[in-house]
C-alpha positions in Angstrom: 37.9 -49.7 11.1 37.0 -48.3 14.5 39.0 -45.4 16.0 40.0 -45.7 19.6 39.5 -42.3 21.1 39.7 -43.0 24.9 38.1 -45.2 27.5 35.3 -45.4 30.0 34.9 -46.9 33.4 32.4 -46.9 36.3 33.2 -45.8 39.8 31.3 -46.3 43.1 30.4 -43.6 45.5 33.6 -44.3 47.3 35.6 -43.8 44.0 36.5 -47.5 43.5 36.2 -49.4 40.3 32.9 -51.1 39.7 32.9 -54.2 37.4 30.3 -53.9 34.6 29.2 -55.9 31.6 29.9 -54.3 28.3 27.0 -54.7 25.9 26.0 -54.0 22.3 24.0 -50.8 22.0 20.3 -51.4 22.3 20.7 -54.5 24.6 17.6 -55.0 26.8 17.6 -55.7 30.5 16.4 -59.3 29.8 19.1 -60.0 27.4 21.7 -58.5 29.7 20.5 -60.7 32.5 21.0 -63.9 30.5 24.6 -62.7 29.7 25.5 -62.5 33.4 27.0 -65.8 34.6 25.2 -67.7 37.3 27.3 -67.6 40.5 26.5 -69.9 43.4 26.9 -67.3 46.0 25.8 -64.3 44.0 24.1 -61.7 46.2 23.0 -59.7 43.2 19.5 -60.4 42.1 19.4 -58.3 39.0 21.2 -56.0 36.6 20.3 -52.7 35.1 21.4 -51.2 31.7 22.8 -47.8 30.8 22.6 -46.9 27.1 24.5 -43.7 26.4 25.5 -41.6 23.3 28.6 -39.5 23.7 29.7 -36.7 21.4 33.3 -35.6 21.5 34.3 -32.0 20.9 36.3 -30.8 17.9 39.6 -30.8 19.8 42.7 -32.5 18.4 42.0 -35.8 20.2 44.7 -38.5 20.4 43.4 -41.6 18.6 44.6 -44.9 17.3 43.1 -47.4 14.9 42.1 -50.8 16.2 40.8 -53.9 14.6 37.1 -54.5 14.9 36.0 -56.7 17.8 34.8 -60.2 17.2 31.9 -60.4 17.1 31.7 -56.9 15.6 29.6 -55.3 18.3 30.6 -51.9 19.5 31.5 -52.0 23.2 32.1 -55.8 23.2 35.7 -56.9 23.4 35.4 -59.4 26.3 33.9 -62.9 26.4 30.2 -63.1 26.8 29.2 -62.8 30.5 32.6 -61.4 31.7 32.8 -58.2 33.7 35.4 -55.5 33.1 36.4 -52.3 34.8 37.3 -50.4 31.6 36.3 -50.3 28.0 37.6 -48.3 25.0 35.6 -45.5 23.4 35.3 -46.1 19.7 33.9 -44.0 16.9 33.4 -45.3 13.4 32.7 -41.9 11.8 35.5 -39.4 12.4 33.4 -36.5 11.2 30.6 -37.1 13.7 32.8 -38.1 16.6 29.8 -39.8 18.1 30.2 -42.9 20.3 27.5 -45.2 21.5 28.2 -47.3 24.6 26.0 -49.7 26.5 26.8 -51.6 29.7 25.1 -53.3 32.6 25.8 -52.9 36.3 24.7 -55.1 39.2 21.7 -53.6 41.1 20.4 -54.8 44.5 16.9 -56.2 44.4 14.2 -54.7 46.4 14.7 -57.1 49.3 18.3 -56.2 49.8 18.7 -53.9 52.9 19.8 -50.3 52.7 19.5 -49.4 49.0 17.8 -50.9 46.1 19.5 -48.9 43.4 22.9 -48.4 41.9 24.7 -45.1 42.4 28.1 -44.2 41.0 30.0 -42.2 38.4 30.7 -42.7 34.7 34.3 -41.7 34.0 35.4 -40.9 30.5 39.1 -40.6 29.7 40.7 -39.1 26.6 43.7 -37.1 25.6 44.3 -34.2 23.3 47.2 -32.4 21.7 47.7 -28.8 23.0 48.8 -26.0 20.8 52.3 -26.4 22.2 52.4 -30.0 20.8 52.2 -31.5 24.3 49.6 -34.2 25.1 47.1 -33.5 27.9 44.7 -35.9 29.6 41.1 -34.9 30.1 38.9 -36.9 32.5 35.1 -36.4 32.6 33.0 -37.5 35.6 29.2 -37.6 35.5 26.8 -39.1 38.1 24.9 -42.3 37.4 21.9 -43.7 39.3 19.5 -46.5 38.3 17.0 -48.8 40.0 16.9 -52.6 39.7 16.0 -54.2 36.4 15.8 -50.8 34.7 17.1 -49.6 31.4 18.2 -45.9 31.0 18.5 -45.0 27.4 17.7 -41.2 27.4 21.3 -40.1 28.1 23.5 -37.9 25.9 27.0 -36.6 26.9 28.8 -33.8 25.2 32.4 -34.6 26.1 34.6 -31.5 25.8 38.1 -33.0 25.6 39.8 -30.0 27.1 41.0 -28.9 30.6 38.7 -25.9 30.8 36.0 -25.9 32.0 36.4 -28.4 35.0 35.5 -31.8 33.9 32.5 -32.5 36.2 29.2 -32.7 34.4 25.6 -32.4 35.5 22.4 -33.7 33.8 19.9 -31.3 32.4 16.6 -31.2 30.5 16.0 -28.0 28.6 12.7 -27.2 26.9 12.0 -24.7 24.1 8.5 -23.1 24.3 6.6 -20.3 22.5 7.2 -17.2 24.5 3.5 -16.1 24.2 1.7 -19.4 24.5 4.2 -21.5 26.5 3.5 -24.4 24.1 6.3 -26.6 23.0 8.4 -25.6 19.9 9.3 -28.8 18.0 11.9 -29.3 15.3 14.1 -26.4 16.3 17.7 -26.6 15.5 19.8 -26.0 18.6 23.5 -25.5 18.8 24.9 -26.0 22.3 28.4 -24.6 22.8 30.8 -23.9 25.5 31.4 -20.2 25.6 34.5 -19.6 23.6 36.8 -16.9 24.9 39.9 -16.0 22.8 41.8 -14.5 25.7 44.3 -16.6 27.7 42.0 -19.5 28.8 42.9 -22.0 26.2 39.6 -21.7 24.3 41.2 -19.8 21.4 41.2 -22.0 18.4 37.9 -23.8 18.0 34.3 -23.7 19.2 33.3 -26.7 21.3 29.8 -27.2 20.1 27.2 -29.8 19.2 24.2 -29.8 17.0 20.9 -30.8 18.7 17.2 -30.4 18.0 13.9 -30.2 19.9 11.5 -33.1 20.0 7.7 -32.8 19.9 7.5 -31.9 23.6 10.1 -29.2 22.9 12.9 -30.8 24.8 16.4 -30.3 23.4 17.7 -33.7 22.4 20.2 -35.7 20.4 19.0 -38.9 18.7 15.8 -38.5 20.8 17.8 -38.4 24.0 16.6 -35.4 26.1 18.8 -35.9 29.3 21.9 -34.0 28.5 25.3 -34.1 30.3 27.1 -30.7 30.1 30.0 -29.2 32.0 29.7 -27.1 35.1 31.5 -23.9 36.0 31.5 -22.3 32.6 28.7 -20.5 30.5 27.0 -22.7 28.0 25.2 -21.1 25.0 22.1 -22.7 23.4 21.3 -21.0 20.0 18.0 -22.1 18.6 16.6 -21.5 15.1 13.3 -22.9 13.7 13.2 -23.7 10.0 10.1 -22.2 8.4 8.7 -21.9 4.9 6.9 -18.7 6.0 9.0 -15.9 7.4 5.9 -14.2 8.6 4.9 -17.2 10.7 8.5 -18.2 11.8 10.4 -17.6 14.9 13.3 -15.3 15.5 16.6 -17.0 16.5 16.8 -17.3 20.3 19.9 -17.7 22.4 19.8 -19.0 25.9 22.8 -18.9 28.2 23.2 -21.1 31.3 26.0 -21.8 33.8 25.8 -24.9 36.0 27.6 -25.3 39.3 28.6 -28.0 41.7 25.2 -27.6 43.4 23.7 -29.1 40.2 25.8 -32.2 40.4 23.2 -34.0 42.5 20.7 -33.9 39.6 21.0 -37.1 37.7 19.2 -39.5 35.5 16.7 -41.1 37.9 15.4 -38.6 40.3 15.7 -35.0 39.1 17.8 -33.8 36.2 18.2 -30.1 36.4 15.4 -28.3 34.6 16.4 -24.7 33.8 14.0 -21.9 32.8 12.5 -22.7 29.4 14.1 -21.3 26.3 11.4 -18.8 25.1 11.2 -18.4 21.3 9.4 -15.4 19.9 7.2 -15.6 16.8 8.1 -12.8 14.4 4.4 -11.7 14.4 4.8 -10.9 18.1 7.9 -8.8 17.8 6.5 -5.5 16.6 8.5 -2.5 17.9 6.4 0.3 16.4 6.6 2.5 19.5 10.3 2.0 20.0 13.2 4.4 19.1 16.7 3.6 18.1 20.0 5.4 17.5 22.5 3.9 15.1 26.1 5.1 15.2 28.5 3.4 12.7 32.0 4.0 13.9 34.5 6.5 12.2 33.4 8.0 8.9 33.9 9.4 5.5 36.2 12.4 5.8 36.2 11.7 9.6 36.4 14.9 11.7 38.8 13.1 14.1 41.7 13.0 11.6 43.9 10.8 13.9 41.4 8.0 13.7 40.5 7.9 10.0 39.5 4.4 9.0 36.9 4.6 6.2 37.1 0.8 5.7 35.8 0.4 9.3 33.0 2.9 8.7 32.0 1.1 5.5 31.6 -2.3 7.2 29.9 -0.8 10.2 27.5 1.3 8.1 26.5 -1.7 5.9 25.6 -3.5 9.1 23.7 -0.5 10.5 21.8 -0.1 7.2 20.7 -3.7 7.4 19.7 -3.4 11.0 17.5 -0.4 10.1 16.0 -2.3 7.2 15.1 -5.3 9.5 13.6 -3.0 12.2 11.4 -1.3 9.7 10.3 -4.1 7.4 10.0 -6.9 9.9 9.5 -5.3 13.3 7.3 -2.3 12.3 9.6 0.5 13.4 8.8 3.8 11.6 11.7 5.3 9.7 11.4 8.5 11.8 12.1 6.4 14.9 15.5 5.5 13.7 18.2 8.1 14.4 21.7 8.3 12.9 24.8 10.1 14.0 26.2 12.0 11.0 29.1 9.7 10.0 29.5 10.5 6.3 30.8 14.0 5.6 32.6 15.8 2.9 35.7 17.9 2.6 36.4 21.0 0.5 38.9 19.0 -1.5 40.3 20.6 -4.6 40.2 18.5 -7.8 44.0 18.1 -8.0 44.2 17.0 -4.3 41.9 14.0 -4.4 44.9 11.7 -3.7 46.5 14.0 -1.1 46.2 12.9 2.5 45.8 16.3 4.1 43.4 17.6 1.4 40.3 18.1 3.7 42.4 20.2 6.2 44.0 22.2 3.4 40.6 22.9 1.8 39.1 23.9 5.2 41.8 26.6 5.4 41.0 28.0 2.0 37.2 27.6 1.8 34.3 27.9 4.2 31.0 26.1 3.7 27.8 26.9 5.5 25.8 23.7 5.6 22.5 25.1 6.8 22.4 27.8 4.1 24.1 25.7 1.5 26.6 28.3 0.4 30.4 28.7 0.2 33.1 31.3 0.1 36.8 31.5 -0.5 38.2 32.5 2.9 41.8 33.4 2.1 44.4 33.7 -0.6 43.6 35.1 -4.0 39.9 34.4 -4.5 38.7 33.7 -8.1 35.4 32.4 -9.3 37.3 30.1 -11.6 38.9 28.3 -8.6 35.6 28.1 -6.9 33.9 26.7 -9.9 36.6 24.1 -10.3 36.0 23.0 -6.7 32.2 22.8 -7.2 31.9 21.4 -10.7 34.9 19.1 -11.5 34.0 15.5 -11.7 36.3 12.4 -11.7 36.2 9.0 -13.2 37.7 5.5 -12.8 40.0 4.0 -10.1 42.6 6.7 -10.8 40.2 9.6 -10.1 40.9 11.1 -13.5 39.8 14.8 -13.8 37.0 15.3 -16.3 36.6 18.7 -18.1 33.9 21.0 -16.9 31.3 21.9 -19.5 30.4 25.5 -20.3 26.8 24.9 -19.3 27.9 23.9 -15.8 30.1 27.0 -15.5 27.2 29.1 -16.6 24.9 27.4 -14.0 27.1 28.7 -11.2 26.2 32.2 -12.3 22.5 31.4 -12.8 21.9 30.1 -9.3 23.8 33.0 -7.8 22.1 35.9 -9.5 21.7 37.9 -6.3 25.4 37.5 -5.4 26.5 38.4 -8.9 24.3 41.5 -8.8 25.9 42.5 -5.5 29.4 42.1 -6.9 28.4 44.1 -10.0 27.1 46.9 -7.8 30.4 46.9 -5.9 32.4 47.1 -9.2 30.3 49.9 -10.5 30.9 51.8 -7.3 34.6 51.4 -7.7 34.4 52.5 -11.4 32.1 55.5 -10.8 35.0 58.0 -10.7 36.2 56.9 -14.1 32.8 57.0 -15.7 32.8 53.3 -16.4 30.5 50.5 -15.4 29.7 46.9 -15.9 27.7 46.4 -19.0 24.3 45.1 -17.9 24.0 41.3 -18.3 27.6 40.9 -19.4 28.8 38.6 -16.6 29.4 35.3 -18.3 31.6 32.3 -18.7 34.0 32.9 -21.6 35.2 29.7 -23.4 38.0 31.7 -25.2 39.7 32.9 -22.1 38.5 29.9 -20.0 37.4 32.3 -17.3 34.5 34.2 -15.8 34.4 37.8 -17.4 32.3 40.9 -17.7 32.3 43.7 -20.1 33.3 47.2 -18.9 31.7 50.1 -20.8 31.8 53.9 -20.6 28.9 55.7 -19.0 29.5 59.0 -21.0 31.1 60.3 -24.1 33.9 62.9 -23.7 33.1 66.3 -25.3 34.3 66.2 -28.9 35.7 62.7 -28.4 34.8 59.1 -29.2 33.3 56.7 -26.7 35.9 54.4 -25.4 35.5 50.9 -26.6 34.1 48.2 -24.2 36.7 46.1 -22.4 36.4 42.5 -21.4 37.7 42.0 -17.8 38.1 39.0 -15.5 35.2 39.0 -13.1 36.5 39.7 -9.6 35.3 38.3 -6.2 36.4 38.8 -2.7 36.7 36.6 0.5 33.4 38.1 1.6 31.3 36.8 -1.3 29.1 33.8 -0.6 27.9 31.6 -3.4 24.9 29.3 -3.4 25.5 25.6 -4.0 22.9 23.4 -5.7 22.3 19.6 -5.4 24.6 18.8 -8.4 27.5 20.7 -6.9 27.0 19.1 -3.5 27.0 15.7 -5.2 30.4 16.7 -6.8 31.8 17.4 -3.4 30.4 14.2 -2.0 31.8 12.1 -4.8 35.2 13.6 -4.6 35.2 13.1 -0.8 34.2 9.4 -1.3 37.1 9.0 -3.8 39.5 10.8 -1.5 38.3 8.6 1.4 39.1 5.4 -0.6 42.5 6.7 -1.6 43.6 8.3 1.7 41.5 7.3 4.6 42.1 3.6 5.0 44.0 2.5 8.2 46.5 -0.2 8.6 49.7 -1.1 6.9 50.3 -1.0 3.1 49.3 -4.6 2.4 46.1 -4.3 4.4 45.2 -1.0 2.7 45.7 -2.5 -0.7 43.5 -5.5 0.1 40.9 -3.4 1.8 40.8 -0.9 -1.1 40.2 -3.7 -3.6 37.4 -5.2 -1.4 35.8 -1.8 -1.0 35.8 -1.1 -4.7 34.3 -4.5 -5.4 31.5 -3.7 -2.9 30.8 -0.3 -4.5 32.3 1.9 -1.8 32.4 5.2 -3.8 28.7 5.1 -4.8 27.7 4.0 -1.3 29.7 6.6 0.5 28.5 9.4 -1.9 24.9 8.4 -1.3 25.3 8.4 2.5 27.0 11.9 2.5 24.0 13.3 0.6 21.4 11.3 2.7 22.5 13.0 5.9 22.1 16.5 4.3 18.9 16.0 2.4 15.8 18.2 2.8 14.2 17.4 6.1 17.4 16.3 7.9 17.6 17.3 11.6 19.0 20.8 12.1 21.7 19.2 14.3 23.1 17.6 11.1 24.1 21.1 9.8 26.3 21.8 12.9 30.0 21.0 13.4 31.2 21.6 9.9 31.1 19.5 6.8 33.2 16.5 8.0 31.8 13.3 9.6 31.3 13.9 13.3 33.9 12.9 15.8 33.0 11.7 19.3 32.1 15.1 20.8 29.4 16.0 18.3 28.1 12.5 18.4 27.7 12.6 22.2 25.9 16.0 21.9 23.5 14.5 19.4 22.9 11.3 21.4 22.3 13.2 24.6 20.0 15.7 22.8 17.5 13.3 21.3 14.1 13.9 23.1 12.3 11.7 23.9 15.1 9.3 24.6 15.7 6.2 22.4 15.1 2.7 23.8 18.6 1.6 22.5 21.7 3.3 21.3 24.1 1.2 19.2 27.6 2.1 18.2 29.1 -0.4 15.7 32.8 -0.8 15.1 35.2 -3.3 13.5 38.3 -4.2 15.6 42.0 -4.4 14.6 44.7 -6.4 16.3 46.8 -8.4 13.9 46.8 -11.7 12.0 46.0 -13.9 15.0 43.3 -11.8 16.6 39.7 -13.0 16.6 36.4 -12.7 18.5 33.8 -10.0 19.1 33.5 -7.9 22.2 31.3 -5.2 23.7 33.2 -2.4 25.3 32.4 -0.5 28.4 34.2 2.3 30.3 37.0 1.4 32.7 35.4 3.8 35.2 32.1 2.7 36.8 30.1 1.4 33.8 26.4 1.2 34.6 25.1 -2.2 35.7 22.3 -2.0 33.1 24.8 -1.4 30.4 26.6 -4.7 31.3 23.2 -6.5 31.5 22.4 -5.3 28.1 25.8 -6.4 26.7 25.2 -9.9 28.2 22.1 -10.2 26.0 24.1 -9.4 22.9 27.0 -11.8 24.0 24.5 -14.6 23.4 23.8 -13.7 19.8 26.7 -11.9 18.2 29.4 -14.1 16.7 30.0 -12.8 13.2 32.5 -15.4 11.9 31.9 -18.1 14.4 35.2 -17.3 16.1 33.9 -16.7 19.6 34.4 -13.9 22.1 37.1 -11.6 23.2 37.7 -11.2 26.9 34.4 -12.8 27.8 32.5 -10.7 25.3 32.2 -7.7 27.7 35.4 -5.8 28.4 36.7 -2.5 29.6 38.3 -0.2 27.1 42.0 -0.4 27.0 43.8 2.2 29.2 46.0 3.4 26.3 43.1 3.5 23.8 40.0 5.0 25.6 36.7 5.4 23.7 35.2 8.8 24.3 31.7 7.4 23.5 32.0 5.3 26.7 32.7 8.1 29.1 30.3 9.5 31.6 29.6 12.3 29.1 27.4 9.7 27.4 24.2 10.2 29.5 22.5 7.2 27.9 25.0 4.5 28.8 22.5 2.3 30.5 20.8 1.9 27.1 24.0 2.0 25.0 26.2 -0.7 23.5 29.5 -0.4 21.8 30.2 -3.3 19.4 33.6 -4.4 18.2 32.3 -7.0 15.8 35.5 -8.7 14.6 39.1 -8.1 13.7 39.3 -6.8 10.2 43.1 -7.0 9.8 43.3 -10.7 10.9 43.6 -13.6 8.5 40.4 -14.6 6.7 38.6 -17.1 8.9 38.7 -19.7 6.1 42.4 -19.7 6.4 43.1 -18.6 2.9 46.6 -17.4 2.2 47.0 -13.7 1.8 43.4 -12.9 2.7 42.3 -10.5 5.4 39.1 -10.9 7.3 37.9 -7.5 6.3 36.9 -8.7 2.9 34.8 -11.3 4.5 33.2 -8.8 6.9 31.8 -6.6 4.1 30.4 -9.5 2.1 26.6 -9.2 1.8 26.0 -12.6 3.4 28.2 -11.8 6.4 26.7 -8.3 6.8 23.2 -9.8 6.8 24.3 -12.4 9.4 25.7 -9.7 11.7 22.6 -7.6 11.4 20.3 -10.5 12.1 22.3 -11.4 15.2 22.1 -7.8 16.6 18.4 -7.5 15.8 17.7 -10.8 17.6 19.5 -9.3 20.6 17.5 -6.1 20.3 14.2 -7.9 20.3 15.1 -10.0 23.4 16.5 -7.0 25.3 13.3 -5.0 24.7 10.5 -7.6 24.7 11.5 -10.8 26.6 14.8 -11.0 28.4 15.9 -14.4 29.5 15.0 -14.8 33.2 17.8 -15.1 35.7 20.5 -14.0 33.3 22.1 -12.1 36.2 22.9 -15.4 37.8 24.9 -16.5 34.7 28.5 -15.4 35.4 31.8 -15.6 33.6 34.9 -16.9 35.3 37.5 -14.4 34.2 41.1 -15.5 33.8 42.2 -11.9 33.3 44.0 -9.6 35.7 40.9 -7.3 35.8 37.8 -8.3 37.9 35.2 -10.0 35.7 32.5 -7.7 34.4 29.8 -10.3 34.5 
């Protein structure tokens, strides 16, 4: 049974109702002419036919069910040959919300003075239920023009049943072409959507979007209709993908953003629908970036140096995305590994084995121990130094979700001595110097791990026999060290420190309230956080790492060291990308690129606009237009003027991790969704598509596409 979703009417240029003949879809001009009743004094010599497909948006539209007309022809509820001034909008399939209308209007014949065409307005009316529960009415006006005895059947209207943007529509024809050959790209899937902004403009709950495709001439179309009616005064996104059995021969996704104005209303169906710049799709084979350089900066860290901002769950999601970006740049776009730079975001703490679940363990350890990264050695800096305590720090492993302490084997204890022969010899020489007056010394080769006493010991022996007496028996002594003694650390010991730090990070470094921490911790364990974090800590410190990685202590860099590293890369990178996940509560949603509140460079905003077109991780739209100034009470140091690369720098807040899962599941946080492999791959693909466009083929005239801000601040674009 048809669903009544609104009505349509036709207005003249003077805004008065025009009688029209409702017809079944597909009716020809000849058939429409026979349906018109012969009138004795009829000055009209002909009729012309409009055949239009309408797609309604996903809003909560007010509908009612009506009996099917008799005869059951959509658009026919009047007697044959009778004119009307209004007709209902019906859809039969609620899932598609697609409506097909057809009607005839009287058109002057060629001999009639003044004009020989019909010119007027199609007015669509529908209502929707607002979030408050109130009903609002939404009227759409789009220009119509047609000559005598013509049939116009190339028209498609995307009816956004919502107050914003203004409900005046223009007609456009948009073509997709190969960026290198300018030949048409057929069979591309194109999603056209009204820019969704989740900040005080009413577009907070759903995306207003419609699925289209390109025809053999490359024109974006719906049901082969290439003349599209879309709203003015609001950015419209066209996201195109091309199915391909061969990834090597396929196209990258391409996003195209347009904004139409009242100046475009004159374009209509008969003389000149607006023809914007072509949407240029890049073949993957033409997107090689072998001579380009990139900096990737996943936000926060493992054992983050800025203790007040510890959020290892955010680092995990951001680093997973950055890893995938690096993989795509290398394997698909030919970027050499040495052309991808990373800030050091995974560090380790000098966390004692019994403190793996203590929040302040890295700071406590930093007071007791000192680690020299460049020389890979460690010392106890205060308190009562013992080699036993140092070996426990360097050799104790843990297991399971409870971080249970595992016993250290005798071979591992002995290895600490073996790799530190020079240090042991220096200490032995010092002991011998102290024992010289008592005619005692360290027995050569006696420094060892003693399983009986569970300690490091040496044997003290006499250097001479007293006259007429017996040689004093050897004595086993605890092996002493001081705060000045440095000990070498091998790869296995560094791995122990990295593993304990990853475990501590999972136990103590997750932000948010208790419920979120529990949920995030479970998701991180499932995704293999400990192994991943340990691997990244070691990767940054492997042989061949930049010397800068060994500065600023053992913890993950805070903003100041990161900025120093970014500014110091020479030659400069082509792009610098900081990746973060946002936080804002259960109802928060949308991605945003942040810039400084103080004079952000115009080129930084231009670059951000490119990424606005692509990045929408969960399909939840944008926050504050997609480009926003940092919050006054939460400034980001990376955005300050100390960042000398801001014109090539982007700061992503990809989505709200502490919000409800986008599927609406009870008790689920979006964070678990954001670290799923499929979602990580999607975010990386979106960012890489933006990278390619920004470096190789930016959309022409993107500066002219502006956002109408409803915020207190001036719009950034």
